[in-house]
N, C-alpha and C positions, 0 to 999 in steps of 0.2 A: 074339779081339779084344775082344768084349764082356766076357768074364771079366777080361781085363787092365784094362779101364776100371774095372770094379767094384773090383778090388784097389787100383788107383791112387787112386780117389776116396775109398773108405772108409778104407784104410790111411793115406793122406796126411792126411785130416781128423782121424782119431783121434790120430795122433802130433803133429800140429800143435796140436790142442786141449790135449793133455796138457802139451806144452812151454810153451804160453802161460800155463798155470796156475802155472808156476814162473818166470814172468817172462823166458822165453827166446822170441824170435820163432818162431812156428810154422813159418815158411818154412825155418828151419834144419833142423828135424825132417823136413820134406818132402823136402829134398835128400838127407839121409842115408838116408831110407826108399827113395828112388829109386835111390841107389847100391847099397843092399842087394838090391833086387829086380831090378836091371838086368842086362844081358847079361854084365857082368864079375864078377857075384857069383852070386846065386841063379837068374838068368835066368827070372823069372816073367812078364816082359812080352812079349807077342806082337810079332814083328818088324814086323807091319803098323802097329802103333801108333808104333813108332820111325820108320818110314818117313814118317809124316805129321806128325811132331813139329815140323818146321819151319813147317808151316802153322798148327799150334796155337799156336806161339810168336808168329806174326805176328798172329793174332786177339787173343791176350793183349796184345800191344803196342798194337793199335788201342784196346782197352778202357782200357788205362793212360792213353794220351794223351787220349782222350775225357774220362775222369774228371778229368784235370788241367785241361783246358780249361773244363769245367763248374764248376770251383772257382776259376778264375783271373779275378778281377774287374779290368777295365781301370781302374776308379776307384781301387781300392786300390793298384795298381801306380803310378798317376800321383801319388797322395797321398804314398806313401812316398818316391818320387823316385829320386835318383841311386844310393843304395846298393842298391836293389832291381834296378836295371838292371845294375849292376856284378856283383851276385851271380848274375845270369843267365848270365854269360859268363866272368868273370875266373877263378873257382876251377877251372872245367872246363878252360879254356885252359892254366892253369899246370900242372894235373895231367897233361894230355896231353903237355906239353913235358917234364915230369919223367919220366914213364913212357917216353917215346920215347928220351930219353938213356940211361936205365937199361937198357932192353930191348936196345938195340944192343950194349951192352958186356957185360951179364950173361946175356942169353938168346940172344945172337948172331942176332937177327932183323934183317931189312933195315929201312931207314928207313921205308918204306911200311908194312911189317908192324908196326913199332913204333908208328906213328901209329894204325893200326887198333886195336891193343891199348889204346893210351891212350884212344881214343874210347869203347871198351867200358867201361873202368874209371871214366871221368870223371863219370858220372851219379849224382845223388843218388837214393835210393830213395823214391818216393812212397808205397809200401806201409808203410814205417816212419815216415816224417816227416809226411806229410799228416794222418793221423788224430790224431797228437799235437799238431800245431799247431792244428788245428780245435778240439780239446779245450781248449787253452790260451786260444784266442779266446773260446770259450763261457764260460769261468770268469774272463775278464778278467784273466788273468795275463800280465804283460809288455805291457799295453796302453798304458802311458805313451808308449813309443816304438814301439809296434806291432811288436814283435820277432817274434811268431808270424806275422803277416801278411807281414813282410819275408822270413822264411825260406820261407813257403809260396809266395809269388810268385816268388822267385828260384829255388827248387828246381824249380818247375813248368816254367819256361822253360828252365832248365838241361837238363832231360831232352830236350826237342825239339831244342835246339841240339846236343847230343851225338849224337842219332840222325841228324840231317842230316849232321853231320861223318862219322859212321860209314859211311854209305852212299857218301859221296864218297871216303873213303879205301879202301873196299872195291873201288871201281872202279879205283883206282890199283894196288892189289895184284893184281887180276885181269889188268890190262893191262900192269903192270910198267913203265909209262912215264908221265911227267908232261908232257902236251902242253898247248898253249894252249887247245884245246877243252875239256879237262877242267877247267881253271881257270875259264874263262868260264861253264861250265855250272853251277857251284856257286851263284853269285848269281842266275842265271836260274832255277834250280830253286827257290830260296827265294822269289823274287818271284812266280813263277807259282803256287807252292804257297799263298802268302798270298792272292793274288787269287782263286784257286779256292775257298779256305776261306771268304773273305768272301762270295762269291756263294752258296755252299751254306748258310752260316749265315743269310743273309737269306731264302733259300728255305725253310729249315726253320721259321724263325719265322713266315713267312707261312702255311705249311701248317698248323702247329699252331694258329694263331689262327683260321683260316677253317674248318677241318674239325672242331674241338673233339674231337680224338682222345684216346684213353685212354693210359695209361702203356705197356702192352704194344705198342700200335700205334706209339707214338713211338719205342720202343727198336728195333723192326723197321725203321722208316723210316730212322732214324739209322745203324744198322748197315749197311743196304743201300747208303746213300750212301757210307759209309766204304769198303765193298768195291768200289764202282764207282770211287772215287778211285784205289785201288790198281790196279784193272784198267786204268784210263785211263793211269796212269803207265807200266805195262808195255807198253801198246799203242803209245804214241807215243815210247818212249825212244830209238828209232833216229833220230828227227828232233829231238826236244826233250826236255829233262829237267824233270820236275815232281815236287816233293816232296809225295807224297800224304799222308805222315804229318803233315807240317806243315799241310796242308790240313785234315786231320781235327781237329787241335787248334784251329786258327783258327776252323773251323766251330762248334766247341763254345763258344769264347769269344764269338763274335758272337751265338750264341743266348742266352747268359747276359746279354749287353749289351742285346739287344732284347726278351727275354721271360724275365725272371729266374724267374718262377713255374714255367714249363714246364721251364726248365733245371734247377732244383732237384729237380723231380719226376723228370726224366730221370736225374739223378745217382743217385737211389735205385735205379732199375732197373739201371743199370750197376754199382752196388755189389753187387747180387745176382749179376749175371753174373760179376763178378770173383771172387766166392767159389768158383765152380766152376773158372774158368780159372787161378786162383792155384794150386790144388792140381795141376792138370794141368801147368802151367808148371814149377813147382819140382821135382816128382817126376820129370818127364821130363828135366830138366836133370841131376839127380842120376844118372839112369839112363845118361846119355851119357858119364859120366866113366870114363876108363880108369884104374883105381885104381893099377896098377903105374906108369904114366906119371906120375900125380900125385905119388906118393911120391918118385919119382926126381928130379922137377924142382921139388918143393915148396919147397925152401930158397931157391933163386934167385927163384922166383915171389913168395915172401913178402917178400924184400928189395926187389923191384921195386914191390910194393904199398906198402911203407913209404915208399919214396922218393917215389912218387906222392902219398901223403897229406901228406908234408912240403911238397912244392911246392903242393899244394892249400891248405894252411893259410896260405901266403903270399898266395895269391889272395883268400882269405876276409878276411884282416886288411886288405889293401889296399882291398877293397870297402867296409869299414866304417870306414876311416880318416877322420878329420876329420868325424865324425858326432856327434850328441848322445848316442849310446849309451855307457853306462858300460862299464868294463873287464869287469865280470861279464857284461853283456849280449853283449859281443863274444865272450867265451868260449863263451857259450851258442850263438851263431850258428855258431861253428866246430864245436862238438859236433854240432849239427844237420846239418852237412854231411858227417859221417863215414859214415853208413849207406849201403850199396850193396846192391841186391837185385833189384828187378823188371826194370829195364832191362838189367842184366848177364845175368839169366836169359833175357830175351827175345832179345838179340842175341849173347850170348856163344858160342852154338853154331852160328851161321850160317857162320862161316869153315870149321868142321869139316864141316858138311853140304854145303858147296860143294867139298869135297875140297882145300882150300888147305893147303899144307905147314905153315903156322903155326896151323892150326885147333885141334890138340890143346893146344898151350901156351896159346892164347887162352882156350879153355874152362876149362882148369885154373886159370889166374890169376883168371878171372871167378868161378868157384865158390869159390875160396879167399877172394876179396874179400867174398863174401856171408857165408861162414861166420865170418869174423873181424869184419868191420865192422858187420854187422846187429845181432848181440847186444850188442856193445860200445856202439854208438850208442844202441840201444834202452834199455839199462840206464842210461847216463849221462844221457840226456834225462829219463827218468822220475825218477831219483834226485836230480838237481841242478836241476830246473826251479824249485823253490821257493826254492832257495838263490841261484841266479843271477838270477832274475826276481822281480818284486814285483807285487802287484795294484795297480790304478790308484789306489785310494783311499789306498794307502800312499805316503809321501813318498819320492821317489827321491833318492839321493845320487850325483851324477856323480863318477866318479873319473878 
């Protein structure tokens, strides 16, 4: 097991680093490396690592959502207004609808299974998008209409919206029935998750102010509260549903609102944690792929992915319709909503780990979406940002 961890971390880091030097997202290399050393190829990973991969993915998801919350400012969201709110929900909703329709006919999945696949594919990748938007903000590119902040805010909430839907649809697939209780539990889960997150956010802010804790202590306390949230959700789920992942993100947002200095400091600690779990996450996702199954179903999976992106583009353009953004800026927003990676890697293998019949196809389409959209989105954002966006001091021409 220890040898396997060493191979995963060192090999994943090296190939990710090398690919990043030629402008290809390192996570693509990590997935391919995982496929190479996984049980369907060289079989260099100990089975005990694969058995706990679901838990490692959940920890990675906790880190992803906490980082998103620590960088999602209420003030920016309010200042940007309607398009930011629409970008949080519309593109993902349209993509889920498109993928659901396509999957029923092309992949022969049930409606519930198709909704589950749609919710996996619908999230934007914070690993690809967030650092690039932060870089644009720092260099004051696209600042006239706050395009990078618009994308950053919309994409951050988009992730949690999709994750909440995913777990709701997962329950439908497992029970194979849509009852009144399942429908009622969705808003209840969201409301209770938000309330719990607000409470924990105020608690964190109070503790950090009173105890004058250092960065390592703050990371430990925040992680502990996050794990307790998940434990609480599992403990009470037979009576009431609580979205622990939503709680974790809201907790981070409240901390940023109440104590910005500590939130920014905590964000640096989580960034360091993510460097380790990013490698584990993507290499283990690659290792989970059944190569022969992926080759056999790759054509239809690709077609479903394209249809989903087409529906997503409609949602993006409706979100920025009737706004001061120029045509070029709207194109940039659409490009920024292409990349998929971290959320797909975190939840794409859950159905397979639970033994669901649709598990293999959901994982295959998830990985395909990462391999195709992450490098394309990455390259397009980096190469077109100065063509489609301008610095604040330059005069904007609205088209």
